[in-house]
C-alpha positions in Angstrom: 38.6 48.2 2.7 38.1 46.1 5.9 34.5 47.4 6.1 33.8 46.1 2.6 35.0 42.6 3.5 32.9 42.5 6.7 29.7 43.3 4.9 29.4 40.0 2.9 30.5 38.0 6.0 27.7 39.7 8.0 25.2 39.0 5.3 26.2 35.4 5.1 25.9 35.1 8.9 22.5 36.7 9.0 21.2 34.3 6.2 22.6 31.2 7.9 21.1 32.1 11.3 17.8 32.9 9.6 17.7 29.6 7.9 18.6 27.6 11.0 15.9 29.5 13.0 13.4 28.7 10.3 14.2 25.0 10.8 13.6 24.9 14.5 11.5 22.1 15.9 7.7 22.8 16.1 6.4 24.0 19.5 3.5 21.5 19.4 4.0 17.8 19.5 3.2 15.9 16.3 -0.2 14.3 16.2 -0.2 10.5 16.4 -1.0 8.7 13.2 -4.3 6.7 13.3 -3.9 3.0 13.6 -4.1 1.0 10.4 -7.4 -0.8 9.8 -6.9 -4.5 9.4 -9.2 -6.4 7.1 -11.3 -9.1 8.7 -10.2 -12.6 7.8 -12.9 -14.3 5.7 -14.5 -17.4 7.2 -15.1 -19.1 3.8 -11.9 -21.0 2.8 -12.5 -20.2 -0.8 -12.8 -16.5 -0.1 -9.6 -16.8 2.0 -7.8 -18.4 -1.0 -9.1 -15.7 -3.3 -7.9 -13.0 -0.9 -4.5 -14.5 -0.6 -3.9 -15.3 -4.3 -6.1 -13.2 -6.5 -7.2 -10.0 -4.7 -3.9 -8.1 -5.2 -4.8 -7.9 -8.9 -8.5 -8.7 -9.1 -11.8 -7.7 -7.3 -14.1 -10.6 -6.7 -16.7 -10.6 -9.5 -20.3 -10.0 -8.7 -21.3 -13.1 -10.6 -19.4 -15.4 -12.9 -21.2 -18.1 -14.9 -20.3 -21.6 -13.8 -19.7 -22.5 -17.4 -16.6 -20.3 -17.6 -15.4 -20.3 -14.0 -13.4 -23.5 -14.5 -11.6 -22.1 -17.5 -10.8 -18.8 -15.8 -9.5 -20.5 -12.6 -7.5 -23.1 -14.6 -5.9 -20.3 -16.6 -5.0 -18.4 -13.5 -3.7 -21.5 -11.8 -1.1 -21.7 -14.5 -0.4 -17.9 -14.5 -0.3 -17.5 -10.7 1.1 -20.9 -9.8 -1.9 -21.9 -7.7 -2.0 -25.3 -6.0 -4.8 -27.8 -6.9 -6.4 -27.2 -3.5 -6.4 -23.4 -4.0 -7.9 -23.9 -7.5 -10.7 -26.0 -6.0 -11.4 -23.5 -3.2 -11.4 -20.5 -5.5 -13.6 -22.2 -8.0 -16.1 -23.1 -5.3 -16.0 -19.5 -4.1 -16.6 -17.9 -7.5 -19.3 -20.3 -8.6 -21.0 -21.9 -5.6 
């Protein structure tokens, strides 16, 4: 009877040591992560304003007709709570 009780205990011990051995630290050190690339800060103030206010949702359009640029920027001024200066800078960037 004592032998029957020891068998499950031995099996549990073997499993627990096997699991802990499997979780041992790796013998090789971890490789360092590459440094994050930082985007260059644009020189154009209009492009900076676009990057700060618009680029999280929009890509800069390839071309935007000047006839609708004012309407688009005015609409986004209200939606994104842009300042009058940011509106002017972004409009000049989108339709030079």
